[in-house]
N, C-alpha and C positions, 0 to 999 in steps of 0.2 A: 178666258178663251181667245179673245181678241189679242192679247199680249203674246200668248203662244203662237199665233198666226204670223207674229212678225219677229219672232225671236231669232230665227235662223235666215231671215230673208235679207237679201243685199240688193240694193238699188244702185246704179252708176251714175256718176256726173261726169258723162263723156267729155264735156268742154274742159274740165280740170284734168282728168287722167291723160288724154291726148297731148296735153302741154308738158308732160312729165319729162325730166331729164334722164329717161331710162329707155333706150332703144327697144329692150326686149319687151317691156311692159307695154309701150306704146304699139308696137307690132302685134301684141296679143289683143288689145283693145280695138285696133283697126280691123282685126279679123272679125270681131263681134258685130261691128258696124257693117262691114260688107256682107255679113251672113243675114242681116235684116233684123236683128235682135235689139238694135239701139232704141227702137220705139217702145219696146217690151221692158226693158231694163232701165232705160233712162227716164221713164215717167215718175212724176212726183204727186203725191196727194196726202192730205190728213186722213187720219184713221178714225173711223166712227165705230167704236167698239159694239154699242148696242146694235146699230145696223147690221154689222157683220155676225153677230151671235144669231139674230133673227133670221139672217138669210140662210145660213147654213142648217138651222133647225127646221126650216120649212122647204128646203132644197130638194129637188128630185130631177130626173131626166125623163122627158116626155118629147116624143116625135124629133129625137136627136137634138133636143134643146134643153138647156139648164133652166128649170122653172122654180120660182120661189115666190113668197110673199113678205113684204116688208111694210110694217105699219099697215097692214090690210090692204096693201097695193100689189098687184100682180106684177112680177118681174119675169121676163122671158129673155133669154140670151142665147142667140143662134151662133154658129161657126162663123158666119160672114160678119156679124157684128162684132164678134170677139177679135177676129183677125183685122177688120177694118180700124177699129179703135185704136189698137197698138201697131198698126202699119207692119204686120206680119206677112211675109210672102205666102201665096197660096199655090205656088207651082214647086215642082222638085220632088225629091224623093219622099215617098210616104213611108215605106219601111226603112228605119234606120240601118238595119242589118244588110242593106244593099250599098253601103259605103264600099267603093273599090277596094280590093285587097292590096294592090300594090301601094295605094295611098295609106291604107293602115300600116303596112310594113315600114314605110318611111316614117310615119308618126311614133312608131315604137322606138326609133333611133332619135328622132327629134325631140321627143319629150323627156328622154333618158338623162337624169343628172350626172351619171358617170360616163355615158357614152355607150354603155353596153345596152344591147336590144332588150326591151321590156315585153312582158307579156300583156294581153289585152285586160287582163285583171291583175292589178298590182296594188302596191301601197303608194300613198300619196306622197310620202317622204322620198320616193325614187324618182319623183318627177323634178324638173327645173322649177325654180320658184314662180316664174310667169305662168307655167302651166298647173302649177298647184293653185293658184288664185283662179284659173280658169276652171278647175275641177271644184272649186268651191262655189262659182257662180253658177255652174250647171246643176250642181246638186241641190244648192239652197234656193236658188230663184228659178229655175226651169222645170227639173224633174221633181223638185221638192221632196228630199228624202228625209226620213225621220231617223234619228239615232246618230251613230258615229259617222264621221266623214273621212276616216283615215284610209278606208279601202276604196280602189276606184273599180267600180262594176264594168263589165263589158260593154253594156249599153251606154254608160257614161263616156267610156273610151271612144266609142264609134261616134258619138255626138261631137266629142271634142275634135276628133279627126275631121269630121265634116266641116267644122268651123274653120279648122286650121287649114285644110286643103281646098277651101272655098268652093264645096259641093252645095249645090243647090237643094235645100230641103223645104218641104211644105210645112213650114213652122205653124202656120195657122191652124192646120189640122192636127199636127202633133201636140201643140199646147192645148188646144181645146179638148182633145182626148184626155189629157191628164186632168184637165178642168172638169169634164164629166165624171171621171173616177172619183175626185175629192168628194162629189156629193153622192156617191154610191157606197154605201157602207160595206158592201159585199167584196169589194176590191181592195179595202185596207189601204187604200191610198192616203198618205199624209196630206193634211189640209194646209193650204197657203194661199198665195195669191192675194194677201189682204189689200195692197195697194191698188190691184187691178180691179177687184171687186168694188172697192169704194168708188173709182173712177167710172165703171159701169153704171153704178146706182145714181151716181151724181149727173149722168147724162138722162135719166128717167125724168120726163117732165112732172111737175107738181108732187115729186117726193122729197120730203125733208128727212134728212138723215140725222138730225139732233146733234148733241155735243160731240166734238171730235178732238183729237189729240195730234201733235205733230209727228210725223213720222221719225224715228230716232236718228240723230244725225250720225252717230257712230256706225249706223248701218248703211250708210251711203258711202260708195267707193270714191274718195276724191285723191287728189295728189297727196296730201296729208296721211290720210288713212292708209293709202298704198304703200307709201314710204315707211310707216311703221309696221306693216305687214311685212315688207322686205327685211327690216332689220331683224325682226323676230325670227324670221325662216332661215335668214343666212346663218344665225347662230345654230340653228338646228341642222342646217346642212354641213357645217363643218364638223359638227359631232358624229354625224352619221355617213360622211362620204367614204370614210376608210372602210366602215363596215359593208357599204354597198358595192364598193369596187370589187370586180372579180365575181360577183354573185352569179352572173349568167355566163360565166365562161365554162368552157368544157371542162368537166372533171377529169382529173388526171388520176391514172392509176397509182394508188399508194405504193411507195417503194418500201420494201421491207429492211428494217435496219439490220445491219451484220452483227454477228455476235462478237462482242468485245473479246479481243485478244489479250487483254491483261490478265496475268496471273493471278488468281483469287489469293486473298491472304490466307496463310495457313491457320488453320483453326487449331488451337491448342487445348487439349483437354486435360484438366488437372485432377488427378485423383483425390477424391474426397476421403480423408480419414476419418473414420467413424470412432468416437470416443467410446471406450468401453464402459459398460456400467458397473461400478463397484457397489458391493453390499457392504454395510458394517455388521460386524459379529464375528463368531468363531470361524477360523480358517477351516476350510473344507479339506477332508484328508485326500492326500495325494495319491497317485497310482502306485508309487513305490510302498507307502505304508499298507496298501491293500493287499499286497502280495503273500500268498501263503508261505510260511517257512515250515519245513519238516523238522521235526525234532525226533531225535533218535532216543528211545526209552532204554535204560539199562536192563538188559535181559538177565534173568536168573535162571539157570537149569533147573528142571523139575527133578526132584529126588525120587527114585523108586523105593518102595517100601513093601515088606511082606504084610499082608493083612490078617495079622494075627489079632488076638484079643487084647494083649498087652500093648501093641502098637497102636491099636485103635484108641485106647484110653489115653495114651501119650499125646495122640493128635488132638483128641478132644480136649485136653487140657490146655494145650497151646492155642487152640482157636479161641477157647473161652477166655484166656488171658489176653490174647491179643485183642479181642472184642472190647474187652473192659478198658482197656488203653485207649482204643479210638474213640470210644463214647466220652471218656473224660476230656479229650482234647477237642471234642464237638466236631468230629470228622466222619465221614462216612467211608468204609472201605469196602470195596468190591473185588472179590476174588473171582477171577475169571479163569477157567480151565478151558483151554482150546486144544481139541484132540485132532489128531489125523492118524493115517494108517501106519506112517513110519516114524514119526516123532512127535513128542509133547512138549509143549511151552507153557510156562506159567507167567502171566503178566498181571501186575497189579496197578490200579488208577483209582483216584479219588473223584467221587461224584457227591458232592456235599447236598444238591438240591434234586437231581433227577431220580434219586433212589429213596427219597423220602417216602414214608408210607409203605414200603415193600418189606415184608418180614423174610421170606426166602422163596426161592423159586429158581427154576431152570428156564432161562429166557432163549437161549439159541439151541438149534439142533445140530446143524452142521454148518460151519465148524461149531461142535458143541461148547457152549459157554454156560457155566453156571454162575448166576449172581446171588450172593449170600449176603444178607444184612443181619448181623448178630447183635441184639441188644443185651445188656447185662442183666441176666435174670435174678430177681430179689428172692432169697430164702429157699422155698421148697421147689421152686420152678427150675432151679439150677439143674437138679437131677433129671428133670423132664426134658430140659433143652439139650443135655449131654445125649441123652437117648436119641432124640431127634437128629442131631449131628451125626451121631454114629449110623442110623439109618441112612442118611444121606450120603455119607462116604461110602457104605457098603453099596450103594446103588451106583456110585460113580465107578467104583472098582469092577462092578459087574460089567458095565459098559465097556471099561477099557479092556 
């Protein structure tokens, strides 16, 4: 715990830093001396870790005093003792927010790295190098802030303005209030002032602090450590100055860019030729092959006859002979008789499949068509067939 109390603390060796060959840094340290902080920041002491830990564990605030016990001995620290020990001024502003506004306005320009006016809450990298160091001293050794130190708070900026402008501030009361907050857990104030507590404990009679360690030399600001600080921050300043320039300028209305007058390149669309799919196999029939062709049949005039008995026998014999010839050639002959009121015409055509299984019959009525299939009758059936044909012919003649 004791090591954490001094990890962010800086003490100042004023004799060394005031002899630096850097006018800006010397001016800043001279302002610290004139403010009355040289006794508080320039004091040195060894650190007794055991005594520091015991002091904070047993500390509290009573009657506006910081009270604690170290090695069984009562320790009481009042505001007057605190201010007198570190030669802090007890007159001046009590509330830091009462710093004159015109002085704050001037500080916003004076502290700026780029010359542009700052806000009272800004980034540390926006400050000049000497005021960056002043910001670190105020944050680590006076206000005692925990965490990051990159942002400059409004309160810190006002205290820096008071130091820069030579404003008298009651630093005894201001710093003792911070000291009281350190021993009050409800305030969540970061703990520090390790060197100052050890000095106060050393002033108590008959109090042995035990083993102690030297304050870290690297935590003491001398001409050498400040020179190293300047070298590091100079490099950072060069990298950031371009980005910071113009940050606080008045924003200009963005100008809309005109439409380009260049003629856009012509877009050429190429027609994509689709390949036709081909199928292997037999060629499909073309439209010409599917066209119907009319075929004229040879017409034969119908002969008229007298329906006498001899004529009927003659017709029957001719029909039977013709049927016998057709069956020998394995063909089917259909005799169609088409009748009308004015004329009659006989047409013959072959139907080898459609007429199979049909013995004889009249199919159509108008125009009347008779389809006859005659099979060669064997033996006794010949006479019966003749009679049947005769009856059929007589029926036809009757209708005619």
